[in-house]
N, C-alpha and C positions, 0 to 999 in steps of 0.2 A: 719794191725796187728790185729789178732783175739782177741776178747773180752773174757777174761778168767772169767768164772762164776762158783761159787760153790753153789749148793743147799744142805741144810742139813735137813734130816728128823730126828726129835727128836725120842728118844726111846719110842715105844708104844707096846702094846700087840698084835695088829692085823693089817693086811694089809687092810685098810679100805679107807675111802673117801680121806683124805689128801694124803696118800701114793700113792693111785692109780692116783690121779690127777697130782701129781708131776711127777710120772713115765710117764704118757701119754704126758704131755706137754713137758717134757724134751726130750722124744723120738722124738717128732715132731721137736723140735728146733735143735736137733743134726742131724737129717736127712735133714732138709730143709735149715738150716743155718750153715752147716759145715764149709763153707768158712769164716764165720764171727764170729762164737762163738765156743770157746773151753769150753765144758760143762762137769762138774763133779758133781756127786750126792753122798753125804756121807750118807750111811745107818748106823744107830747106833743100830739097831736091825735086827735080821734075821727073815724073814717072810716066811710062807708057802704060795705058790701061787704067790710070787713076780716074776717080770720079771728077769730071770737069765742071759739073753743075750740082754741087751738094746743097743740102738744105742749110748747112752752117756757112759762116763766112770764111772762105778759104783765102789765106794769105800766102801767096807764092813768092818766095825769096830764095833763089838759087845762090848758094854761097860758094866762095872759093877760099878754102883754107880755114884754119882754126880761128885766126884773128877776125876774119870776116864773119865767121859763124858767131863768135861771141858778141861782136858789135851789133850784128843783125838781131840777135836774140834780145839784147838790152834795148835796142831802139824800138822793136816791136812791142816788147813788154811794157814800155813806158807810154805807149800810145793811148791806152785806156786804163781806167782804174780797175784792173783785173784783181779780183779777190783771190783767185787761185790760178796757178800755173801748173799744168799736169804734164809730166815728162816720162816717157818710157825708159826704163833701165837705169842702173846705178850710175854708170860713168857719165851719161848725158845729163842726168839730174845734177850731179856735182858741178859739171862745167857750166851749165846754164844758171844754177844758183849763184855761183861765183860771178858770172857775167852780170847778174842783176843786183849785186851788192849795193846797198844804199837806196834801192827803189822801194823797199818795204813789201815786196811781193812774197806771198806765201806759196810754197811749193808742195806738190804731191808727187811722190815717187810711185811710178806705175810699173810694177814688176811684170815681166813677161818670160823670163828665162830662169836659169839656175845660178844665183850669185856665187855659190861655192865653185862652180865650174868656170865662171867668167873671170875670176881673179887669178889668172894663170900666167900673166906676163907682167913685166915691170910697170908699164904705164897703167894697167888696170889696178895693180897693187897700190900705186900712188893715189889713184882716184878713190879706191876703197878706204884708204887711210884718211883721206880728207872727208869722206862721207862719215866715217866713224867719229872723227874728232871735232868736226866743224859743222857739218850739215845735218846730221841725223836728228839731233834733238831740237832742231828748228823746223822740221818738216810739219806741215799741217796734217798729213796722213800718209799712210802707205797703202796702195791698192795692189792686190795680187790676183792672179788668174786661177789659183787653186788654193784650197785650204792648207795643204801640206807645204806648199811653197811659202806661204806666209809664216807657218810655224818654223820652218827652217831659217827664214830670214830673221825672225825675232831671236832665234838661238844664236845666230851668227852676229847679229847686231842688236844687242839688248837695248830697248828704247821704250819710251812711253807714248809715242805717237799712236793714234788709233789706227788699227789695221782693218781693212775691209776686203772681203772676197767679192770681187766684181767679175762675174763669169763672162767669158768671151761669147759674143753672139754667134750662133751657128746659122749660116745662110740657108735659104731654101733653094730648091732646084725645080725645074719644069718637069723633068721626066725622071721618076724615081726607080724605074726598073726597065730592063730590056727583056723582050720575050725570051724565056728559057728554051734553049735548044735541047729538046729531049733526046735527039739522036746523037748528041755529043756526050762523051763520058769525061771530057776534060774538066778539071777543077781549076778555076782561075783565081789566083791570089793577086791582090793589088796593093801597092804601096805608093803613097803620095807624099812628096816632100823634097826639099832642097837636097842636092847631091853633096852633102857635107858630112864631115866626121861625126857630128852630133847625131845624125839620123841613123847611123849604123847600117848603111846599105851593104858594107863589106861583110858584116855579121850575117845579115839577111841572106846574102848570096851563098855563103858557106853553109848556112842552115838549109837553104833550099836545095843545094846540091845533095844533101842527105835525103831530103824529101823526094826529089826526082829519082834518085837511085832506088827508092823503095816503092814509089808510086809514079810510074812513067807517064801517067795521064795528067800530072800536075803541071800547071803553067804559072808564070809570074810576070806581071806587068809593073814596071817601075815608072811612075809619072813624076817628072820634076825637071830641074835645071841646076846648073852650077858647075864650078870649076872641077869638081870631082868626077865628072862624067867620063872623061877618057880612061881614068883608072878603073872605073866600074866596067867599062866595055872590055878592057884587057882582062879583068878578073872573070867576066862571063866566058870569054874564050878559053882562058886557062882552066876553068872548071868544066869545060865541055858542055856549056849550057846554051849555046847559040841558038838551038832550035826551041828551047823551052822558056827563055827569058826575053822580054821585049822592053825597050826603053821608049817612052812616049813623051812628047813635049806638048802640053796643053796649057798654054799661058793664061787663058782666060777662065777656065773652069775645068775641074777634074770630072765633071758629070759623065762624059761618055765612058771613061774607064770604070768609074764606080758603078754605073748602071749595068755594065757588061760583066762585072766580076761576081764571084761567089763568096769570097772571104777577104777581109782586110787584114793585113799583117804589118806590124811595126816592130823594128828592132832598135829603136832609139836608145842612145846612151844616156840622154837626159832630155827633158822637155820642161816647158813652163806650164803648159796645159796640154792639149793636143786637139786642135780644131779638126785635123784630118780624121782622127778617130770618131769624133762626133759627126762629121759629115758622112763617114761610112755607115754609122748607125742610122743616119737619115735615110739611107738607101736600104735599110733592113739587113745589112751585112753583119754576120758575126765577126768578132775581132780576136786575133791572137796577138798579144803585145808583150814586150819586155816590161817588167815591173820597175821602171826607172824612176828617178826623181825628175819631175813630178808629173801629175796628170793622169796617166793611164789608170792608176789605182783609185784616183778620185772619180773617174768616169765609169769604169767597169766594176760597178758595185753589186751586180747581180750576175749569176752564172749564165743566164740567158743572153747576156750582152756579149760575153766573150771570156777568154782565158788569159791569165797573166803568167809569164814565165820569168825566171830570174834574169836580171840584166846581164848580158854578155854570155849567157849559157846557150851555145848553138844547138846542142843536143836537145835541150828542153824546148827550145823554139821549134825545132824540126818535129819533135813529138807532138807539139800542139797543132802544127799544121797538118800532120798526118791524121790526127784525130778528126779534123774537119773534112779531110779527103774521104774518110771512112764513114762519117756520120752526117753528111751534108743534107740529105733529105730530111732527117729528123730536125736538124738545126734550122732549116728554113721555116719551120712551124712557128718560130719565135720572131719572125721578121716584123710582124705588126707591133709586137711589144717593143722592139728596138726603136722603131719609128716613133712610137708614142713616148717612149722614155726621153728621147732627145728634144722633144718639144719644150721641155722646161728651160732650154737654152735658146729658144727663139729670141730674136732681137726685141720683139714686142714684149717679152717677159722680162729680160734682163735689164732693159733700159731703166726700169723703175729702181732696180738695185743700184745702178750707177748714179741716178739722180739723187737718191737718198744719201749715198756716200759723199757726193759733192757737197750737198747741203750741210752734212755733219762736219766735213772738213772745213768748210767756210766759217762755221760757228766757232771753231777752236781759236782761242786767243793767240795772237801773233807773238812769237818769241823775240826778244831784243836782238838787234843786229850785233855781230861780233865787233871786237875792237878795231880801230883804224889800221893796226898792223896787219890784220887779216885781209884787208883790202888788197894788199900786195899779192895775195894768192891769185887774183885775176890775171895778172901778168905772168905769174909763174905757171899757171895751168894752161896758158896760151901756148906754152912750149910742149905740152903733153899731147901726144897724138891720140885722137879718138879712135878706138877700134871700130872699123866699119862692119856692120852686120853683113 
């Protein structure tokens, strides 16, 4: 009998990391495990650039408001005898679990970020309290994108649910390198990611100002999108970096920027994993990254892959970038090693880890439903605003 699984994508404004990861891994599961898994994915937002013809069954339900979201989740979850409902992030898992009270559905929490950072406002604190007291011990499993992320979650939320590291799939690209311009002495650093506080673009710009003062041939390309872009443009001008820093919008793929770059740099304050670092390694680029929670230290496990600097230390980040300015030709010799290393995260490889984790979670006995008084939490949580990613 095929295992019926429902993945739910919370309503968000853009088709970004979580959405793309769920699409890619569910596509692989649907293609390679069609005989074993009956897989549906509920989209609660419509996205430009999303996969319109996936291998899995795509359920498109654009919701309006929290009550509509909760009703939609409950209605869709009851359509089939789903053995598992997999939901990214703590807050959404709480809301959807409460929405499905009385249906007997087993939930999997699928971590993508840093829970310690996410419980930063009142609504999140309420959700985390409900997770700890009501939901946590009834989860079928906790999936995480990095080993250290899972360790941190268990320390923050002691529980007996099985924890599984399910690596993010790293996409492949058509062109992995641009012809190197021997006549140019410029060293181009590239950063890919949302223009958000989490990603530390402000830290990166201050560090790069130090680099550019010491190595005038250094250049920086920042690829991304987001509400923080105007502030970044103002910071670029204030630091006098208008000729050395460029912002690019590449909504479909960072391939052109990665192929033309020499070094990847990340100044994130926190991560869940870092697909962007893995994609840079796919191009053979060395990486200099802040040693934030979580991801970079799980990925950059060999000196040939890159360098880690203390999170928030602009001087150390600048020093790491200057090192690559001065040693670029030597570092290019390890490009093949970097490309080979990241193959372990190909979708064709990690899909089996995801399938095994789903099977193990499905075998776990269901915990009893909470008392009838807890059912009132559904109406109470309807008044709690979901933080949009």
